[in-house]
N, C-alpha and C positions, 0 to 999 in steps of 0.2 A: 503492498499499498503506501510507503513512503518513497517508493521509487516512483511511483504514478504521480504523486503530487510534487515530486522535485522534477522530473523530465519535462512534464506536462505544463508546470508552471513556467519554468525557463523558457520553454518554448511559447508559451504566451506572452511572457515580457518581449522577447525578442521580436515577435511577431506584430504584436498590436502597439509596440512603441512606448510602454509603460515604463516610465523613470524607473533605472536597473535597482537604485537603493530601494525604493518603494514596492518595487515587484519582488526583491528578495527577501523583506519583512514579511510581505502578506503570506509568501510561500511557506517561512518559517513559521508564522501564527498560524497558518491553516495545518501544517503538520503536527504543532503541538495541541492545537484543539481536538482535530478529528482523529490522529493516529495516537499520539501520546496520552490520550485520555484527559482532555481540557485541561492541560498545564500551561497555558499561555502566561501564568503568572510567572513562571520561572524566567521568562524572558527580560523582567525588570531589572531583578538585580544584576544579572548577567551584563545587560547595556549599561548599567550605572557602574559596575566595576573597571569596565571598557575605557569611558568616558571619562571616569575620574583618575584614571592613570596619568602618574604624571608625564611619563615618557612621551603620550599623546600630544602633549600640548606644544611639542616641538613642531609638531605639521605647520600649523598657522603662523607661527612665528617664521619658519623658513620659506613659507608662500610670500609672506609680509615683506622678506628680505630682497628675494628675487624680484617683486614688483616694484620694490623702492629703486633699485637698481636700473630696472627696465625703463621706469617713466623719469628717471633721471638723465637718460641719455647716455648711459654707460656703455650699452651695445654698440651706437656708434662710433663710439671713440675706440672700444675695441678694433673693431673693422678697420677701422683709419691707421692703427697702429702696427697690425698683423699682416695684412693686404701686401704690402711691400717685401716682406721675407719670401715671396713665392712667385715674383714677377718672372724668374729666369726659368722656373721649371715647366714643363709642357702641361697646362691644365691652369696655370695660372693663379687668378682669383677663385677657381674651384677649390683649390686647395685651401683658400682664406676661408671660406664657408664651413669646413670641416674643423679647423683650427678655431676658429672664433666660437662656433656651435659648442666644441668641447670646452673652451674657457667659460663661456657664459653659463653652460649646463652646470659648473660648479658654483654657482651663485643663484641658479634659478630651481634646480631639482624636478623640473617637469618636460616633458619632452614638445607640446604644444605650444608653450610659451617660447622655448628656445628656438626652434623653427621660426615661430612668428616674428620674433624679435631679431635675429638674423636675416630671416629672409625680406623683410621689409626695407631693410637697408641695402642687401645684396642683389636684390632681383632686379631693382630699375637700375643700378650701377652697371650691372653685368649684361643686360638687355641693350644698354645704350652702348656699349663696347664691343656687339656683336657676337656675344657667347651663344650657344646652342639653349634655346628657353629651355627648352625639356629637360636636359643634362642639368641646367643652373636647378630647376626644382628637384631633381632627384638626389643631387649632391645637399640640397638644403634639407629636404625631408629626412635623408640617412642622417646628415650631421644632427638634426633635431632630435633623433633618438638617445644620441649623449647625454642628452637632459635627465633621461630616466636611469642611466647607469652611473654617471661619475656620480662620488657625493658631492654636496647632499642630496640623495635621491629620494625623492618621496614615495617611490616605490617601496626600496629597502627600508624605508624609515617606518611605513607602514606595514610590511611584512615583519620587522621586528619588533615593533610595537603589540601586533596582535598574535603572535605566535611565539612571543617570550624568548627571541634570539636577540644576542648583543648586539646593538646597533653600531657600537664601534667596529666591532669585527666586519659587520657586514659594510660597512663604509670603505672600510681598508681593502676588503673583497673586491669591490666594484673598480678600484683603480686602474691596476694592472689590466684588467680587461678592455675597459672604456678605452685605454691608451693604446691598446694593440688593435682594437677595431678602428681607432681614428687613423692610425697609420697606414691600417689596411685598406681604408678607404680612399687615403690618397696616392695609394700604389695603384687601385684601381683606376682611380682618375688620370694617372700618368698614363696606363697601359691604353686606357680607351682613347686619350686626345692623341697619343703617339700612334695609334692606328688611324685615328680621324683626326688630323691636326685642324681641319677647319670647323670642328666645334667649339674649339677656344682659342680663337687669335692671339698671336704672340704680341706681349707689350712692348714696344719700342724703347719706351723710357728707359735709360739706365740709371739705376740707383745703388750706389755703392753698397757693399753687405754690412759692414759697419755702420753705414749710415741708417739702414734699415733696423739694425738690430738696436742703435740707440733711440730709433723712433718706437720701438718695443717697449721701452722704459715709460712712456707715456701712462701707461696703463698699470703701473705699480700700484695703485691703491687697490683695486681690484684685487690683485695677485696677494698683496698684503691681507685681506679681506679673507681670502680663499684659505690661505695658511692659518691665520689668526684662528679662524672658526674651526676648522676641521683640526688644525694642530691641536687645539686646547681638549679636543675630544681624544685624539691619539695619545698624548702624552698622561690622560687621566687627570688634567687640572679641572674640567669642566665636564657635566653629562650633556647630551645632546639638547636638552632642552634651555639648560644655562647656555651653552654656545650659540644656540639659535636666537636666544635674547641678545647676546653680545654682538652678534652680526646683524641684527636689526638697528641695534645703536649706531654701529660702525657704518652700515650702508646709509643711515640717515645723515651722518656727520661727511661721509665723501660725497654724498648727492648735493649737501648743500654747498661745499667747499670745491669740489673737483666736478660735479656733474652741473645741470641747471636745474635742481629740485627748487621748487617753491613750496610755501605752505600748502597751498591749493593743490599743487600736483601730490603732495604728501597725504592729503586728505582722500585724493583719489586712488591711490596706492591701497589705502588702508580699506576704502569701499571696496575694491577689485578682489581683495586678498580676502575678505569677509566672504563676498560672494562665491569664491573659489572653494574657500573651507567648508562654507554651507552646504554645498554640491557634494562634496566628498565626506561631510559627517554623515550625510544621507546615506551615502553609499556604504559607509562603517557601519551605521546603525541597521541598516538591512542585513549586511553580511553577518552581523554579530548574531542576531536573531536566529538566522538561518543555520549558523554554527552551531548554536543552542540546540536548535532542533534535531539536527542531525547525527550531534552528538549523544544526544540521551537516548536516541534509537539505536547506537552502534553502528551507524551506516561506514565510518571508515574501517571497522574493524569486519565489518562484511564484507567490504570490497577487498579489504586483506586477504580475507578467507578464501575470495573467490579466486583471485590472484595465485595463492596457495595449492587451490583445487585444479585449476589449470596447469600447473607444474610448469610456469615461465618463470625464466631467470631476472633479476632485478634489472638487466640492462634491458631486457626486452619489455619489460613493464615502464621503463624510461621511457623508450622509444615511444610506446603508445601514449603517454603523457605528452612527449613533445609533438606527435601529431594531433592530439586532443587540441593543444594551444594553438597550434598552427590553424586549424579549422576555425574554433570559435573565436581566433584573432582576426577572422572574416566580419564577426558580425558585432562584436562588443569591442569597447575602447579600455585601453590598458588596465586602469585601476579598477575599473568595472570587473573585468575577466579575473584580475588577481584576487579580489576580496569574494567574488563568486566561487572560486575552486578551491581556495586556499583550505577550507574547513575537510575538505575530503583528501586533497591531493599531499596537504603536508604531512598528517599524520601517516598515511599510509606509506611515502615514500622514504620518510626518516625512520618508520619501522622496518623498512627493507635495509636499512643500513647507509643510507645517502645523507652525507652532512648537511645540516642545517643550514649553514651560512652559504656553504657551495650551491645546495638548491635554491637560495634567495637569488643568487646571481643568475642562475639560469634560467629561472621564472620571469626575471625582470628582463632577460634580455629575449625571451620568447613574447613576453607581450610588447617589447619594442618592434619585434619584427609585425607583429599586427597593427602597430600604428603607421607602417608602409603597404598594408594589405586592404584593398578594396573589397566590398564596398563601403567599409567604415574604418579606412584608413585615417585617423584624424590628420596626421601630418600633412598627408595629400592634401586633403580639404582645405585646411590653414594657407597652404602656399596656392593652393588653385586661386582661392578668393584674393591673395594678394596680387596675383597675375592678371586679376579681373578679365578672365576667362580667355586669355590667349594661349594657355595650355589646358587642354581639356583632363579629366580625370583618367581617361582610357591611355593617353599620351602620357601622363605623369606616372602612371602605373607601369608601363611598359618599359618607360625610361630608367625605373627604381629596379628592376628586376636582379641587375648585376649585384647592387647593394644588397637586396634581400636574400640572395644565394649567398653572397659572403658572410652575412649573419646566420643564415643557418648553417654552413661551415663551421663557423664559430663555436657553434653548440657541439659539434662534434671534436673540434680540438679540446676544447675545455671538458670535455668528459675522457677524453683520451689522456689528457694530463692537467688533473684538477688540482696541482700543486699551482697553476697559475692562478689560480683563483685562491687558494688558501694559502700561499706563503707569507704574504702580509699580515693576514688576520694571525698567522701562528706567531709572529713577531710581539703581539699583544698578550699572550698567554703566559 
């Protein structure tokens, strides 16, 4: 009976367009009422315990930090400082899209906001210079996914807060994979443009390398902010929540002194971050209720028992999980997919021996892939709106295929060599 409610409920939510958080909550309450014997009251203390968790309060603070830096013009300054470094390399400013998205992801924590911040600056500039529009959108969409993986990642923060996994270790675990994927994106751009040079015209202006490097120093306030916030977590001086509060204070100071932040813009940033967190809070609320329902009825143990009866290896089970995320990523946004699946996937996979920190990074990478997958690839939609219809969804999706395949390949690489993810977290133990 529980599976009937669970599967049919998710299908109804997907096809009718019901807000995912509301849908998950209603499914959970229905299961508690009809299957668990009118046990809806059990959802109340569970929700209270999650939302009163001190760690969870870091989420709105990190969102506010990113909004303050976005609205203060930090992304424009980053792009202007980083772009000259790549003018001699085949691909030129396309590499800047990846580099700036990676840097901005370290203060944003979200994929769509990273894609929007960098895309709104880069697309008009690269279009004017004669770059292939579809490839520009593809690099911006792929670069935007770095916002979910590189710390302070909202995905890893939510994963750690809801599943009781060390957020400091999760943040450390995301660094090497994010940097490796960024480098791989740049190599891919180099190969594509080397094969088809007309996609990215060469920049004739000659800028000495050391002058370009000196220009990079202009973004020192943001770099110091990144190291200050993440560094305090890694060395144990501050908790993630305290570090997020420090980040907000520093972002406001930087915005007023280095950017073009005004009191009115600060209020706008606060309003925007409140709206974003309000949406996210509804998702968390619904996911918590559903998790409580299926936990009471022992769904995770049933799934684990089913896998045991099928006599499949942990690696085969993991491959099925990857396939599940790739399919669901076509229909749900990243955070919704994360919260919808964790109640079952986390206990089953950790029960089979998979490391919880490693699993968090892999799941984050899987939902990043979903951000590039139509029909609900949010990064694609964000960037299509920036192009004002000059690039269609189909064109953008097709241009993104090489980057999509590269990220799927990264899943295989990190599965074969889990130490890539786990090496830095091991230094904190």
